[in-house]
FIFI-743342 format. One record per residue (C-alpha): residue number from 1; residue in one letter; x negated, y, z negated. Coordinates in nm, 4 decimals, always signed. Layout:
! residues N
PT     k   r          X          Y          Z
PT   NUM   a          X          Y          Z
...
This chain:
! residues 55
PT     k   r          X          Y          Z
PT     1   m    -0.2841    +1.4040    -0.0188
PT     2   k    -0.6336    +1.3817    +0.1214
PT     3   g    -0.8132    +1.0957    -0.0487
PT     4   k    -0.5081    +0.9949    -0.2515
PT     5   k    -0.3363    +0.7595    -0.0056
PT     6   t    -0.5251    +0.4512    -0.1209
PT     7   y    -0.4305    +0.5148    -0.4835
PT     8   i    -0.0665    +0.5626    -0.3864
PT     9   f    -0.0619    +0.2298    -0.1987
PT    10   v    -0.2243    +0.0522    -0.4953
PT    11   a    +0.0295    +0.2008    -0.7371
PT    12   l    +0.3190    +0.0961    -0.5132
PT    13   g    +0.1732    -0.2540    -0.4876
PT    14   i    +0.1496    -0.2809    -0.8648
PT    15   l    +0.5062    -0.1560    -0.9083
PT    16   s    +0.6249    -0.4085    -0.6504
PT    17   a    +0.4480    -0.6905    -0.8339
PT    18   i    +0.6084    -0.5840    -1.1613
PT    19   a    +0.9523    -0.5659    -0.9966
PT    20   y    +0.9032    -0.9144    -0.8503
PT    21   s    +0.7908    -1.0592    -1.1830
PT    22   q    +1.0951    -0.9077    -1.3576
PT    23   g    +1.3285    -1.0555    -1.0967
PT    24   w    +1.4316    -0.7202    -0.9486
PT    25   l    +1.2982    -0.8254    -0.6051
PT    26   n    +1.3472    -1.1637    -0.4446
PT    27   e    +1.0580    -1.3351    -0.2669
PT    28   k    +1.1576    -1.2205    +0.0824
PT    29   a    +1.1914    -0.8556    -0.0225
PT    30   f    +0.8579    -0.8744    -0.2038
PT    31   d    +0.6884    -1.0158    +0.1071
PT    32   v    +0.8305    -0.7332    +0.3184
PT    33   v    +0.7192    -0.4642    +0.0724
PT    34   i    +0.3680    -0.6074    +0.0416
PT    35   s    +0.3384    -0.6367    +0.4203
PT    36   i    +0.4402    -0.2742    +0.4699
PT    37   l    +0.1988    -0.1611    +0.1996
PT    38   g    -0.0777    -0.3670    +0.3593
PT    39   f    -0.0258    -0.2101    +0.7006
PT    40   g    -0.0094    +0.1362    +0.5437
PT    41   s    -0.3307    +0.0737    +0.3512
PT    42   i    -0.5105    -0.0369    +0.6661
PT    43   a    -0.3875    +0.2743    +0.8490
PT    44   a    -0.5057    +0.4992    +0.5645
PT    45   l    -0.8437    +0.3263    +0.5610
PT    46   r    -0.8857    +0.3623    +0.9379
PT    47   n    -0.7898    +0.7291    +0.9150
PT    48   g    -1.0482    +0.7856    +0.6418
PT    49   v    -1.3194    +0.6134    +0.8448
PT    50   a    -1.2289    +0.8197    +1.1524
PT    51   e    -1.2463    +1.1433    +0.9513
PT    52   k    -1.5867    +1.0471    +0.8112
PT    53   g    -1.7176    +0.9840    +1.1617
PT    54   q    -1.6166    +1.3332    +1.2751
PT    55   r    -1.8404    +1.5073    +1.0222
């Protein structure tokens, strides 16, 4: 999983956008999913920066 978290969050974001555009998600559910993915992406980024600083 090391180094792959960002790609996973991007893929989930794209799938969420497709689901929203197809009508499978309503606007509120889409907002919740994107918010969770955003927070997860920030956490993954901070973790990567912290690991780089330890080298």
